[in-house]
ZAVEX-634117 format. One record per residue (C-alpha): residue number from 1; chain; x, z, y. Coordinates in pm, 1 decimal. Layout:
BEGIN
ATOM   seq   mol         px         pz         py
ATOM   NUM     A          X          Z          Y
...
***
This chain:
BEGIN
ATOM   seq   mol         px         pz         py
ATOM     1     A      194.1    -1394.1    -1351.0
ATOM     2     A     -121.8    -1205.4    -1441.4
ATOM     3     A     -436.1    -1226.9    -1233.8
ATOM     4     A     -459.3     -955.9     -966.6
ATOM     5     A     -699.1     -675.4    -1063.0
ATOM     6     A     -909.5     -692.1     -748.0
ATOM     7     A    -1058.7     -939.2     -502.9
ATOM     8     A     -769.0     -975.3     -259.1
ATOM     9     A     -954.4    -1183.6       -1.7
ATOM    10     A    -1246.2     -939.9       21.9
ATOM    11     A    -1051.7     -615.0       44.5
ATOM    12     A     -783.1     -758.2      273.5
ATOM    13     A    -1054.0     -884.9      510.4
ATOM    14     A    -1152.4     -522.7      577.6
ATOM    15     A     -802.7     -431.4      688.6
ATOM    16     A     -815.4     -533.4     1057.7
ATOM    17     A    -1157.5     -368.2     1089.3
ATOM    18     A    -1024.9      -20.8     1006.2
ATOM    19     A     -666.9      -22.6     1131.9
ATOM    20     A     -443.5     -180.6     1394.1
ATOM    21     A     -151.6     -163.3     1152.8
ATOM    22     A     -134.1     -542.3     1121.6
ATOM    23     A      -32.4     -590.8     1485.1
ATOM    24     A      208.0     -296.9     1472.0
ATOM    25     A      366.0     -438.2     1157.1
ATOM    26     A      416.4     -786.2     1299.5
ATOM    27     A      576.7     -653.0     1617.1
ATOM    28     A      808.6     -417.7     1430.5
ATOM    29     A      923.4     -677.8     1177.0
ATOM    30     A     1034.8     -910.4     1456.6
ATOM    31     A     1323.6     -669.6     1518.0
ATOM    32     A     1642.8     -770.6     1340.8
ATOM    33     A     1797.4     -426.1     1290.2
ATOM    34     A     1665.1     -173.7     1039.7
ATOM    35     A     1688.6      109.1     1291.3
ATOM    36     A     1474.3      -81.2     1542.0
ATOM    37     A     1211.2     -164.8     1282.9
ATOM    38     A     1197.3      194.8     1166.7
ATOM    39     A     1168.9      330.2     1519.4
ATOM    40     A      858.3      121.1     1583.9
ATOM    41     A      690.7      271.9     1277.9
ATOM    42     A      821.6      628.0     1270.8
ATOM    43     A      565.7      814.6     1479.7
ATOM    44     A      281.4      575.7     1400.9
ATOM    45     A      325.5      620.1     1024.7
ATOM    46     A      361.1      997.6     1063.5
ATOM    47     A      715.5     1008.2      926.5
ATOM    48     A      815.3     1219.1     1227.4
ATOM    49     A      625.5     1511.5     1074.4
ATOM    50     A      906.4     1566.6      824.8
ATOM    51     A     1204.0     1381.8      976.6
ATOM    52     A     1261.4     1352.7     1354.2
ATOM    53     A     1367.1      995.1     1424.5
ATOM    54     A     1666.8     1101.8     1631.2
ATOM    55     A     1796.0     1277.3     1318.8
ATOM    56     A     1780.4      974.4     1091.4
ATOM    57     A     1859.9      700.7     1345.8
ATOM    58     A     2242.7      730.9     1323.2
ATOM    59     A     2219.7      702.7      943.4
ATOM    60     A     1994.4      396.1      960.0
ATOM    61     A     2240.4      221.7     1188.5
ATOM    62     A     2507.8      249.1      919.5
ATOM    63     A     2303.1      143.9      616.5
ATOM    64     A     2398.1     -186.1      453.8
ATOM    65     A     2084.7     -346.8      319.5
ATOM    66     A     2274.9     -535.5       47.8
ATOM    67     A     2381.6     -203.0     -103.4
ATOM    68     A     2019.5     -137.4     -193.6
ATOM    69     A     1786.9     -438.6     -205.8
ATOM    70     A     2002.7     -615.1     -464.9
ATOM    71     A     1935.1     -326.5     -705.1
ATOM    72     A     1637.8     -276.8     -933.5
ATOM    73     A     1367.4      -60.6     -769.0
ATOM    74     A     1441.7      261.5     -958.5
ATOM    75     A     1815.0      245.3     -894.0
ATOM    76     A     1757.1      141.0     -534.2
ATOM    77     A     1521.2      429.8     -458.2
ATOM    78     A     1745.8      686.1     -626.0
ATOM    79     A     2059.1      557.6     -453.7
ATOM    80     A     1899.0      556.3     -110.4
ATOM    81     A     1733.8      897.0     -159.8
ATOM    82     A     2066.3     1045.5     -269.2
ATOM    83     A     2236.1      899.6       36.9
ATOM    84     A     1976.4     1048.7      272.9
ATOM    85     A     2025.0     1385.0      101.7
ATOM    86     A     2402.4     1362.2      135.4
ATOM    87     A     2363.7     1285.5      505.1
ATOM    88     A     2136.6     1590.8      533.5
ATOM    89     A     1856.9     1403.7      706.6
ATOM    90     A     1611.9     1504.3      432.5
ATOM    91     A     1583.6     1834.1      246.3
ATOM    92     A     1466.1     1685.1      -82.6
ATOM    93     A     1429.6     1344.1     -242.9
ATOM    94     A     1149.2     1154.8      -69.0
ATOM    95     A     1035.2      848.6     -257.1
ATOM    96     A      779.2      746.3        7.6
ATOM    97     A     1029.8      755.8      297.1
ATOM    98     A     1300.6      577.0       99.3
ATOM    99     A     1052.3      319.9      -33.0
ATOM   100     A      940.6      242.4      319.7
ATOM   101     A     1300.4      189.4      432.0
ATOM   102     A     1361.6      -39.3      133.6
ATOM   103     A     1060.0     -245.2      235.4
ATOM   104     A     1189.9     -275.3      591.7
ATOM   105     A     1528.3     -385.9      457.9
ATOM   106     A     1391.4     -643.4      214.2
ATOM   107     A     1119.0     -795.7      432.6
ATOM   108     A     1121.9    -1001.3      750.8
ATOM   109     A      894.8    -1157.7     1013.6
ATOM   110     A      778.1    -1424.3      768.2
ATOM   111     A      868.6    -1260.6      438.1
ATOM   112     A      689.4     -970.1      272.2
ATOM   113     A      896.7     -830.3      -14.5
ATOM   114     A      717.6     -833.3     -350.7
ATOM   115     A     1007.5     -636.8     -500.6
ATOM   116     A      973.5     -348.3     -255.3
ATOM   117     A      611.8     -343.6     -131.7
ATOM   118     A      487.1      -70.6      100.0
ATOM   119     A      421.5      243.5     -100.4
ATOM   120     A      189.2      522.0       10.2
ATOM   121     A      -86.8      734.2     -138.0
ATOM   122     A     -353.4      469.8      -80.4
ATOM   123     A     -178.9      186.2     -264.2
ATOM   124     A      -55.2      434.1     -523.8
ATOM   125     A     -407.9      552.1     -603.1
ATOM   126     A     -535.1      193.8     -607.8
ATOM   127     A     -265.2      122.6     -866.1
ATOM   128     A     -352.0      438.5    -1061.9
ATOM   129     A     -715.8      333.1    -1089.9
ATOM   130     A     -684.4      -42.8    -1132.6
ATOM   131     A     -419.7      -22.0    -1404.8
ATOM   132     A     -585.9      277.2    -1570.3
ATOM   133     A     -281.4      499.9    -1540.1
ATOM   134     A     -542.8      774.6    -1530.0
ATOM   135     A     -869.0      740.7    -1722.6
ATOM   136     A    -1192.2      921.7    -1805.1
ATOM   137     A    -1177.6     1295.3    -1754.5
ATOM   138     A     -896.4     1259.8    -1500.0
ATOM   139     A     -874.5     1226.2    -1122.3
ATOM   140     A     -680.7     1039.8     -857.9
ATOM   141     A     -376.5     1207.6     -704.8
ATOM   142     A     -361.0     1390.8     -373.7
ATOM   143     A      -44.3     1203.4     -278.3
ATOM   144     A      187.1      930.0     -398.2
ATOM   145     A      414.6     1010.4     -690.1
ATOM   146     A      767.1     1126.7     -613.0
ATOM   147     A      892.8      995.2     -947.1
ATOM   148     A     1144.5      714.5     -908.6
ATOM   149     A     1046.3      575.8    -1250.9
ATOM   150     A      678.0      563.1    -1159.0
ATOM   151     A      761.2      406.1     -822.7
ATOM   152     A      962.3      138.0    -1003.5
ATOM   153     A      673.9       68.4    -1241.9
ATOM   154     A      439.6       25.2     -946.7
ATOM   155     A      683.0     -223.4     -788.0
ATOM   156     A      705.4     -424.1    -1109.8
ATOM   157     A      327.0     -434.3    -1150.3
ATOM   158     A      286.7     -546.9     -790.8
ATOM   159     A      539.5     -828.4     -834.8
ATOM   160     A      392.7     -938.3    -1169.0
ATOM   161     A       35.1     -966.1    -1042.1
ATOM   162     A       85.3    -1082.7     -683.7
ATOM   163     A      -23.2    -1447.1     -632.7
ATOM   164     A      234.8    -1662.8     -456.5
ATOM   165     A      233.5    -1642.3      -79.2
ATOM   166     A      -12.6    -1355.1      -34.7
ATOM   167     A      203.2    -1045.8      -84.4
ATOM   168     A      112.8     -899.7      253.3
ATOM   169     A     -259.0     -955.0      192.1
ATOM   170     A     -225.8     -810.9     -159.7
ATOM   171     A      -73.9     -488.5      -28.1
ATOM   172     A     -343.5     -463.1      238.5
ATOM   173     A     -613.1     -516.2      -22.2
ATOM   174     A     -466.0     -234.7     -231.9
ATOM   175     A     -443.3      -18.8       81.2
ATOM   176     A     -811.3      -70.0      164.0
ATOM   177     A     -930.6      -31.0     -195.2
ATOM   178     A     -720.3      282.1     -241.4
ATOM   179     A     -855.7      433.7       78.2
ATOM   180     A    -1210.3      352.1      -32.1
ATOM   181     A    -1190.4      513.1     -375.6
ATOM   182     A    -1015.1      820.6     -237.2
ATOM   183     A    -1310.7      884.7       -5.5
ATOM   184     A    -1567.2      885.2     -284.7
ATOM   185     A    -1704.5     1242.4     -323.3
ATOM   186     A    -1628.9     1518.2     -396.4
ATOM   187     A    -1461.2     1556.4      -59.0
ATOM   188     A    -1267.8     1872.8     -141.5
ATOM   189     A    -1081.5     1736.0     -445.2
ATOM   190     A     -923.5     1414.8     -576.5
ATOM   191     A    -1187.8     1164.3     -687.1
ATOM   192     A    -1277.0     1165.3    -1060.0
ATOM   193     A    -1206.0      832.6    -1230.4
ATOM   194     A    -1553.3      823.4    -1387.2
ATOM   195     A    -1713.4      865.5    -1045.6
ATOM   196     A    -1519.1      564.3     -917.2
ATOM   197     A    -1638.6      363.2    -1217.8
ATOM   198     A    -1998.1      449.8    -1133.2
ATOM   199     A    -1968.8      349.3     -767.5
ATOM   200     A    -1782.0       24.7     -838.7
ATOM   201     A    -2026.6      -77.0    -1112.6
ATOM   202     A    -2320.2       -7.5     -881.8
ATOM   203     A    -2165.6     -223.8     -611.2
ATOM   204     A    -2093.5     -508.1     -851.2
ATOM   205     A    -2450.8     -501.2     -979.8
ATOM   206     A    -2591.0     -502.2     -625.9
ATOM   207     A    -2374.3     -801.2     -530.7
ATOM   208     A    -2474.2     -988.5     -844.6
ATOM   209     A    -2844.0     -930.6     -778.8
ATOM   210     A    -2806.9    -1055.5     -421.7
ATOM   211     A    -2608.7    -1358.4     -536.2
ATOM   212     A    -2866.2    -1448.8     -799.0
ATOM   213     A    -3163.2    -1424.9     -563.7
ATOM   214     A    -3020.5    -1536.0     -228.0
ATOM   215     A    -2713.0    -1744.5     -311.1
ATOM   216     A    -2511.6    -1498.0     -105.8
ATOM   217     A    -2332.5    -1178.6     -199.7
ATOM   218     A    -2293.3     -962.1      110.4
ATOM   219     A    -2562.9    -1081.3      350.9
ATOM   220     A    -2854.7    -1324.0      343.7
ATOM   221     A    -2726.5    -1584.0      587.9
ATOM   222     A    -3049.5    -1784.1      577.9
ATOM   223     A    -3240.9    -1490.9      724.7
ATOM   224     A    -2978.4    -1431.4      992.8
ATOM   225     A    -2971.0    -1796.5     1098.7
ATOM   226     A    -3352.5    -1811.0     1115.6
ATOM   227     A    -3392.6    -1503.7     1333.7
ATOM   228     A    -3545.6    -1600.7     1666.3
ATOM   229     A    -3649.7    -1947.5     1556.0
***
């Protein structure tokens, strides 16, 4: 396993500050049936904008998880996407929707799948930047790739670099980092890779200076503890 390309503990620690997804996720994953898990997420994740849940629910009730999660990611995503098309619950292949269903199939209350991690535009753009899929002179994407091959490569990279026992935290760290870099100006277009480099380097330098002078990176705890004394 390679080292992860970002500070998992730091970025994952921001997750509960900006979203209540953690609680929603835990509650949904306690359900045993795929259809019940999906229903808990459908509106909250915005999947209802393209597929009404009542349309896909009968199909989810009939899906056999072993038909999919035993396959390699590319074959799994293509097989599931084709099935949803055949059942006429989607109008075109949707990698993000199918990837999310694969994650719900392969994970459980105490098991986060490293083979089928959650896949959305935030983690996708974190992956694009951290693994230098796009470099100088290029930009992040507006949305996650709909390529089954690129989805599979993301899954393999995630599994290869995820430290044991922290898959859920790793995904959340990628989610937070991806959201952060996507918000770097300009606001009306995908973020340029070089602009991300500049911001990240500036942050790293600021943290290093603070660490060297105060023995802390984010805040000067000695000053906080002495306030009022």
